[in-house]
C-alpha positions as CSV (number, residue, x, y, z in Angstrom):
1,X,-13.4,22.7,-3.0
2,X,-11.4,20.6,-5.4
3,X,-9.8,17.5,-3.9
4,X,-8.2,14.3,-5.3
5,X,-10.3,11.4,-4.1
6,X,-10.2,7.6,-4.6
7,X,-11.9,4.6,-3.3
8,X,-10.4,2.1,-0.8
9,X,-8.4,0.5,-3.6
10,X,-6.7,3.9,-4.3
11,X,-7.3,3.7,-8.0
12,X,-8.5,5.6,-9.9
13,X,-7.7,8.9,-8.4
14,X,-10.0,11.7,-9.6
15,X,-10.0,15.5,-8.9
16,X,-13.5,16.1,-7.6
17,X,-15.4,19.2,-6.5
18,X,-16.4,18.2,-2.9
19,X,-19.4,19.5,-0.9
20,X,-19.7,18.7,2.8
21,X,-23.3,19.5,3.7
22,X,-24.7,19.7,7.2
23,X,-28.3,20.2,6.1
24,X,-30.8,19.0,3.5
25,X,-31.1,22.5,2.1
26,X,-27.4,22.5,1.2
27,X,-27.8,19.3,-0.8
28,X,-30.9,20.6,-2.5
29,X,-29.1,23.8,-3.5
30,X,-26.4,21.8,-5.2
31,X,-28.8,19.9,-7.4
32,X,-28.7,22.5,-10.1
33,X,-24.9,22.4,-10.4
34,X,-24.9,19.3,-12.7
35,X,-24.4,15.7,-12.0
36,X,-23.4,14.6,-8.5
37,X,-22.9,11.5,-6.4
38,X,-23.2,11.0,-2.6
39,X,-20.1,9.6,-0.9
40,X,-19.9,8.0,2.5
41,X,-16.7,7.0,4.1
42,X,-14.9,6.1,0.9
43,X,-14.9,2.3,1.4
44,X,-16.2,1.4,-2.1
45,X,-13.0,0.1,-3.7
46,X,-13.2,1.9,-7.0
47,X,-15.0,4.9,-8.6
48,X,-18.5,4.3,-7.5
49,X,-18.5,7.3,-5.2
50,X,-16.5,9.7,-7.3
51,X,-17.8,12.5,-9.5
52,X,-15.5,15.1,-10.9
53,X,-18.4,17.5,-11.2
54,X,-19.6,17.2,-7.6
55,X,-19.1,14.6,-4.9
56,X,-21.3,15.1,-1.8
57,X,-19.5,13.9,1.3
58,X,-22.3,12.8,3.6
59,X,-20.2,12.2,6.8
60,X,-21.4,15.5,8.3
61,X,-25.0,14.2,8.4
62,X,-24.3,11.6,11.1
63,X,-26.9,11.8,13.8
64,X,-28.8,9.0,15.3
65,X,-32.4,10.2,15.5
66,X,-34.3,7.6,17.5
67,X,-34.5,4.0,18.6
68,X,-37.5,1.8,19.4
69,X,-36.5,-1.0,21.9
70,X,-39.7,-2.9,21.2
71,X,-39.0,-3.3,17.5
72,X,-35.3,-2.7,17.4
73,X,-35.6,-0.1,14.7
74,X,-32.9,2.6,14.7
75,X,-33.6,5.8,12.8
76,X,-30.4,7.5,11.7
77,X,-28.9,9.8,9.1
78,X,-26.9,8.4,6.2
79,X,-23.5,9.5,7.5
80,X,-23.6,7.4,10.6
81,X,-20.8,4.8,10.6
82,X,-21.7,1.1,11.4
83,X,-18.9,1.3,14.0
84,X,-20.8,4.1,15.8
85,X,-24.0,2.0,15.7
86,X,-22.1,-0.9,17.3
87,X,-20.5,1.3,19.9
88,X,-23.9,2.8,20.9
89,X,-26.1,-0.4,20.8
90,X,-24.0,-3.5,21.5
91,X,-23.7,-2.6,25.2
92,X,-27.5,-2.5,25.2
93,X,-27.8,-5.9,23.6
94,X,-28.3,-5.0,19.9
95,X,-26.0,-5.7,16.9
96,X,-26.1,-5.1,13.2
97,X,-28.3,-7.6,11.4
98,X,-25.9,-7.8,8.5
99,X,-22.4,-6.4,8.2
100,X,-19.7,-6.3,5.6
101,X,-16.0,-7.0,6.3
102,X,-15.4,-3.5,7.7
103,X,-17.3,-1.5,10.3
104,X,-16.1,1.8,8.8
105,X,-19.0,2.0,6.3
106,X,-21.7,4.6,6.5
107,X,-25.4,3.6,6.8
108,X,-26.1,5.3,3.4
109,X,-23.2,3.5,1.8
110,X,-24.4,0.1,3.2
111,X,-27.8,0.7,1.7
112,X,-26.5,2.1,-1.7
113,X,-24.3,-1.0,-2.1
114,X,-26.8,-3.3,-0.4
115,X,-23.9,-4.9,1.4
116,X,-23.8,-8.5,2.4
117,X,-22.1,-10.4,5.2
118,X,-21.2,-13.9,6.4
119,X,-24.9,-14.6,7.0
120,X,-26.3,-13.9,3.5
121,X,-27.1,-17.5,2.8
122,X,-29.7,-17.4,5.7
123,X,-30.6,-13.7,6.3
124,X,-30.0,-12.0,3.0
125,X,-28.4,-8.6,2.5
126,X,-28.5,-5.3,4.4
127,X,-31.6,-4.2,2.6
128,X,-33.6,-7.0,4.0
129,X,-33.5,-5.2,7.4
130,X,-34.1,-1.6,6.1
131,X,-37.7,-0.6,6.9
132,X,-37.6,2.7,5.1
133,X,-35.3,5.2,3.3
134,X,-35.6,8.9,2.9
135,X,-34.3,9.8,-0.6
136,X,-33.8,13.3,-2.1
137,X,-34.7,13.2,-5.7
138,X,-33.7,15.2,-8.7
139,X,-36.2,18.0,-7.9
140,X,-35.0,18.4,-4.3
141,X,-38.1,16.7,-2.8
142,X,-37.6,14.1,-0.1
143,X,-39.5,10.8,-0.6
144,X,-39.9,8.2,2.1
145,X,-39.9,4.8,0.4
146,X,-40.3,1.3,1.7
147,X,-41.5,-2.0,0.2
148,X,-45.1,-1.1,0.5
149,X,-44.8,2.6,-0.3
150,X,-42.9,4.0,-3.3
151,X,-41.7,0.4,-3.7
152,X,-40.0,0.9,-7.1
153,X,-37.7,3.6,-5.7
154,X,-37.0,1.5,-2.6
155,X,-35.9,-1.5,-4.7
156,X,-33.8,0.6,-7.0
157,X,-32.1,2.4,-4.2
158,X,-31.0,-0.9,-2.5
159,X,-27.8,-1.7,-4.4
160,X,-28.4,1.3,-6.7
161,X,-25.0,2.8,-5.9
162,X,-26.4,6.2,-5.1
163,X,-27.8,6.6,-8.7
164,X,-31.5,7.1,-7.6
165,X,-31.0,10.1,-5.4
166,X,-29.2,11.1,-2.2
167,X,-30.0,8.8,0.8
168,X,-30.6,11.1,3.8
169,X,-32.0,8.8,6.5
170,X,-33.2,5.3,7.1
171,X,-34.8,3.0,9.5
172,X,-32.7,-0.1,10.3
173,X,-33.8,-3.1,12.3
174,X,-31.1,-4.2,14.7
175,X,-30.6,-7.8,16.0
176,X,-31.0,-8.6,19.7
177,X,-28.0,-10.5,21.1
178,X,-27.1,-11.9,24.5
179,X,-23.4,-11.1,24.4
180,X,-20.6,-9.5,22.4
181,X,-19.0,-12.9,21.9
182,X,-19.1,-15.3,18.9
183,X,-18.9,-19.1,19.1
184,X,-16.5,-19.7,16.2
185,X,-16.0,-23.2,14.6
186,X,-12.8,-23.4,12.6
187,X,-12.2,-26.2,10.1
188,X,-9.4,-26.9,7.7
189,X,-10.3,-28.2,4.3
190,X,-7.4,-29.8,2.3
191,X,-8.8,-29.0,-1.1
192,X,-11.6,-27.1,-2.8
193,X,-14.1,-30.1,-2.9
194,X,-13.7,-30.5,0.8
195,X,-14.2,-26.8,1.4
196,X,-17.4,-26.7,-0.7
197,X,-18.6,-29.8,1.1
198,X,-18.1,-27.9,4.3
199,X,-20.3,-25.1,3.1
200,X,-23.0,-27.6,2.3
201,X,-22.7,-29.4,5.6
202,X,-22.7,-26.2,7.6
203,X,-25.4,-24.3,5.7
204,X,-27.4,-24.0,8.8
205,X,-24.7,-22.0,10.6
206,X,-25.8,-18.3,11.0
207,X,-22.4,-17.1,9.8
208,X,-20.0,-18.8,7.4
209,X,-17.0,-17.7,5.5
210,X,-13.8,-19.2,4.2
211,X,-10.3,-18.1,3.4
212,X,-9.0,-19.9,0.3
213,X,-5.4,-20.5,-0.7
214,X,-5.1,-19.5,-4.4
215,X,-1.4,-20.3,-4.7
216,X,-1.5,-24.1,-4.4
217,X,-2.0,-26.3,-7.4
218,X,-2.6,-30.0,-7.8
219,X,-4.1,-32.0,-4.9
220,X,-4.2,-29.0,-2.6
221,X,-6.0,-26.7,-5.1
222,X,-8.4,-24.5,-3.3
223,X,-7.6,-25.6,0.2
224,X,-8.9,-23.3,2.8
225,X,-10.0,-22.5,6.3
226,X,-13.8,-22.3,7.0
227,X,-15.0,-20.2,9.9
228,X,-18.6,-20.8,11.0
229,X,-20.0,-18.7,13.8
230,X,-23.1,-17.7,15.9
231,X,-23.7,-15.1,18.5
232,X,-22.9,-16.6,21.9
233,X,-25.8,-17.0,24.4
234,X,-25.2,-16.5,28.1
235,X,-25.0,-20.3,28.6
236,X,-22.0,-20.4,26.2
237,X,-20.0,-18.0,28.4
238,X,-17.8,-18.7,31.4
239,X,-19.0,-17.3,34.7
240,X,-16.6,-14.4,34.4
241,X,-17.8,-13.5,30.9
242,X,-21.4,-14.1,31.9
243,X,-21.2,-11.4,34.5
244,X,-20.2,-8.9,31.9
245,X,-21.4,-10.3,28.6
246,X,-20.8,-7.2,26.5
247,X,-17.3,-6.5,27.7
248,X,-14.6,-7.8,25.3
249,X,-10.9,-7.1,25.2
250,X,-10.2,-3.7,23.5
251,X,-8.5,-4.4,20.2
252,X,-5.8,-1.8,19.6
253,X,-5.9,-0.8,16.0
254,X,-2.6,-0.2,14.3
255,X,-1.7,1.9,11.3
256,X,0.6,1.2,8.4
257,X,2.8,4.3,8.5
258,X,4.0,4.2,4.9
259,X,3.1,2.9,1.5
260,X,5.0,-0.4,1.0
261,X,7.0,-0.8,-2.1
262,X,5.1,-2.8,-4.7
263,X,7.8,-5.4,-4.8
264,X,6.9,-6.3,-1.2
265,X,3.8,-8.2,-2.4
266,X,5.1,-10.7,-5.0
267,X,4.5,-14.3,-5.9
268,X,7.0,-15.5,-3.3
269,X,5.6,-13.6,-0.4
270,X,2.0,-14.5,-1.5
271,X,2.9,-18.2,-1.5
272,X,4.6,-17.9,1.9
273,X,1.7,-16.0,3.5
274,X,-0.9,-18.4,2.2
275,X,1.1,-21.5,3.4
276,X,1.5,-19.9,6.9
277,X,-2.2,-18.9,7.1
278,X,-3.2,-22.5,6.2
279,X,-0.9,-24.0,8.8
280,X,-2.1,-21.6,11.5
281,X,-5.7,-22.2,10.7
282,X,-5.3,-26.0,10.7
283,X,-3.5,-25.8,14.0
284,X,-6.3,-23.7,15.6
285,X,-9.1,-25.9,14.2
286,X,-12.0,-26.4,16.7
287,X,-14.5,-24.4,18.6
288,X,-13.6,-21.3,20.5
289,X,-15.1,-18.0,21.9
290,X,-13.9,-15.0,20.0
291,X,-14.9,-11.3,20.4
292,X,-17.2,-9.7,17.8
293,X,-14.5,-7.4,16.4
294,X,-12.0,-10.2,15.6
295,X,-14.7,-12.4,14.0
296,X,-16.4,-9.8,11.8
297,X,-13.6,-7.3,11.2
298,X,-10.2,-8.9,11.1
299,X,-8.8,-6.4,8.6
300,X,-9.9,-3.4,10.6
301,X,-7.1,-4.2,13.0
302,X,-4.9,-2.3,10.6
303,X,-6.7,0.9,9.8
304,X,-5.1,1.7,6.5
305,X,-4.1,-1.8,5.3
306,X,-4.7,-0.7,1.8
307,X,-1.3,1.0,1.9
308,X,0.3,-2.5,1.8
309,X,-0.3,-2.5,-1.9
310,X,1.8,0.6,-2.6
311,X,1.1,3.9,-4.1
312,X,-0.3,2.5,-7.3
313,X,-3.2,0.9,-5.4
314,X,-4.9,-2.4,-5.9
315,X,-8.0,-4.1,-7.4
316,X,-10.5,-6.3,-5.8
317,X,-12.1,-8.8,-8.1
318,X,-15.4,-10.1,-6.7
319,X,-18.0,-12.2,-8.6
320,X,-20.8,-14.5,-7.7
321,X,-21.4,-17.8,-9.6
322,X,-25.0,-19.2,-9.5
323,X,-25.4,-22.4,-7.4
324,X,-25.9,-24.7,-10.4
325,X,-22.5,-23.6,-11.8
326,X,-20.9,-22.9,-8.5
327,X,-18.4,-25.7,-8.1
328,X,-17.2,-25.6,-11.7
329,X,-17.0,-21.8,-11.8
330,X,-15.2,-21.4,-8.5
331,X,-12.8,-24.2,-9.5
332,X,-12.0,-22.5,-12.8
333,X,-11.4,-19.2,-11.2
334,X,-9.0,-20.6,-8.5
335,X,-7.2,-22.8,-11.1
336,X,-6.6,-19.7,-13.3
337,X,-5.3,-17.6,-10.4
338,X,-3.0,-20.5,-9.2
339,X,-1.8,-21.2,-12.7
340,X,-0.8,-17.5,-13.1
341,X,1.9,-18.1,-10.4
342,X,0.9,-14.8,-8.7
343,X,-1.8,-16.0,-6.3
344,X,-3.6,-13.5,-4.1
345,X,-3.1,-12.4,-0.6
346,X,-6.8,-12.0,0.3
347,X,-9.1,-14.7,-1.1
348,X,-12.5,-15.0,0.6
349,X,-15.3,-17.4,-0.3
350,X,-18.9,-17.2,0.9
351,X,-22.3,-18.6,0.0
352,X,-25.0,-16.2,-1.0
353,X,-28.8,-16.3,-1.1
354,X,-31.3,-14.4,-3.3
355,X,-31.0,-10.7,-4.1
356,X,-32.8,-7.8,-2.5
357,X,-32.8,-4.7,-4.7
358,X,-33.2,-4.1,-8.4
359,X,-29.4,-4.0,-8.9
360,X,-28.2,-5.8,-5.8
361,X,-25.1,-8.0,-6.3
362,X,-26.1,-11.3,-4.6
363,X,-27.6,-14.3,-6.2
364,X,-28.0,-17.8,-4.8
365,X,-24.5,-19.2,-5.3
366,X,-20.9,-18.8,-4.3
367,X,-19.0,-15.5,-4.2
368,X,-15.2,-15.2,-4.4
369,X,-13.3,-12.0,-3.6
370,X,-9.6,-11.7,-4.6
371,X,-7.2,-8.8,-4.1
372,X,-4.4,-8.0,-6.6
373,X,-1.9,-5.2,-6.8
374,X,-2.6,-2.8,-9.6
375,X,-0.3,-3.9,-12.4
376,X,-0.5,-4.9,-16.1
377,X,-0.3,-8.6,-15.2
378,X,-3.2,-8.3,-12.7
379,X,-5.4,-6.5,-15.3
380,X,-4.7,-9.3,-17.8
381,X,-5.5,-11.9,-15.2
382,X,-8.8,-10.3,-14.2
383,X,-9.9,-10.1,-17.8
384,X,-9.5,-13.9,-17.8
385,X,-11.5,-14.1,-14.6
386,X,-14.2,-11.9,-16.1
387,X,-14.5,-14.4,-19.0
388,X,-14.8,-17.3,-16.6
389,X,-17.5,-15.5,-14.6
390,X,-19.5,-14.8,-17.8
391,X,-19.2,-18.4,-19.0
392,X,-20.7,-19.6,-15.8
393,X,-23.6,-17.1,-15.6
394,X,-22.1,-15.0,-12.9
395,X,-22.0,-11.3,-12.2
396,X,-19.8,-8.7,-10.5
397,X,-20.0,-6.6,-7.3
398,X,-20.1,-2.8,-8.2
399,X,-18.9,-1.8,-4.7
400,X,-15.6,-3.5,-5.4
401,X,-15.3,-2.7,-9.1
402,X,-12.7,-0.2,-10.5
403,X,-12.0,-1.6,-14.0
404,X,-14.8,-3.6,-15.6
405,X,-15.4,-2.9,-19.3
406,X,-18.9,-1.8,-20.2
407,X,-19.5,-4.7,-22.5
408,X,-18.4,-7.2,-19.8
409,X,-20.7,-5.6,-17.3
410,X,-23.7,-5.5,-19.6
411,X,-23.1,-9.2,-20.6
412,X,-23.2,-10.2,-17.0
413,X,-25.9,-7.9,-15.7
414,X,-29.2,-8.6,-17.4
415,X,-30.9,-6.0,-15.2
416,X,-28.7,-3.1,-16.1
417,X,-30.8,-1.9,-19.1
418,X,-34.0,-1.8,-17.1
419,X,-32.2,0.0,-14.3
420,X,-30.8,2.6,-16.7
421,X,-34.1,3.1,-18.4
422,X,-35.9,3.5,-15.1
423,X,-33.3,6.1,-14.1
424,X,-33.9,8.1,-17.3
425,X,-37.7,7.9,-16.9
426,X,-37.4,9.3,-13.3
427,X,-35.1,12.1,-14.3
428,X,-32.2,10.7,-12.3
429,X,-29.7,10.1,-15.1
430,X,-28.7,13.7,-15.7
431,X,-28.6,14.6,-12.0
432,X,-27.0,11.6,-10.2
433,X,-24.0,9.9,-11.6
434,X,-20.5,8.7,-10.8
435,X,-17.4,7.9,-12.7
436,X,-18.4,4.2,-12.5
437,X,-21.9,4.8,-13.9
438,X,-20.4,6.7,-16.8
439,X,-17.9,3.9,-17.4
440,X,-20.6,1.2,-17.3
441,X,-23.4,3.1,-19.0
442,X,-25.8,3.1,-16.1
């Protein structure tokens, strides 16, 4: 069936032949039809899960297969959503070991992108908690891989963006928790140096993330709100909450009923939004108990918030700058965005640790994520941000990419050639591919 698909950024839009399998046999039968890519819930921002020839929608393979309460290992099919894992296991005292900024990601998608969370500086990425993966290769055979068995395939599949085969199932180690609450410590930083100093001072916090104001110049450049967190123990709770530690107020998700006109998000509204966010964050500074959903997934409160950027869609620029160049690189990026006069509505700063997979995004350093409406000015601005990233030894997040040039990607990603050659040697390159892999030469 031909359908027009896009990623979460709603650009590009590509007419794709879509298969929605319920069994492994249906996927194996499709392998002879040409190049294909597996797709989860469509939360990669760009064209990583789009293939005009064949896009395999894995959401129909969404069964949880087993759970070992002694080890915390969940066995599940690739189409299971992280939100479904939380709903099933948080009431039993288990939570995801790593989670991205949305819970509406499939297990297979989280592995393919080797997603990271607010705890990467301590715990690493999603792949650090994956015990094994079942991958269907180019010949239709299913291979179980783990670090100690078929280790090369395991490492290439983590962060490999679906280019090493179709992820069918995996074993994921969940994290035991005593409650569904988070002890959140909010701190306002008046400028970028103060914000980065906070990251260094709070490096022992299990979770740490900051919002950054990219509209302010001068003395307030890079001011932000840092939000450290940890899972609340029973002793952190009031008597009422302690009696029902896994009950939190139900958050009612809303929808954006229409695409907003592109003019709604402009330099003036960006400046006003950032100023209000900083004032509110500074006013609420201190320590508080917040529910898990509000802490980890604030954007999920509006189920289709991507419509705020209008029909043309939007880009997310996300890079990581190595620690040695971190302060200089992040400052240069923020200075460039602020000097453009456009700013950004969503600007998120985190600290990362070492990488997991052969093509995983993280490296030890700072990552900055910025959202921009799709427009000629934003494309020119992001090209300048690309150059700054390259000049400081950084690299780019493929799960967020929709527009990188091949030369830019290859200059940043020293591992790309080895990855592409390993794909060819394994017979993957002619069978598994996406619009992104074609664009970037993977």
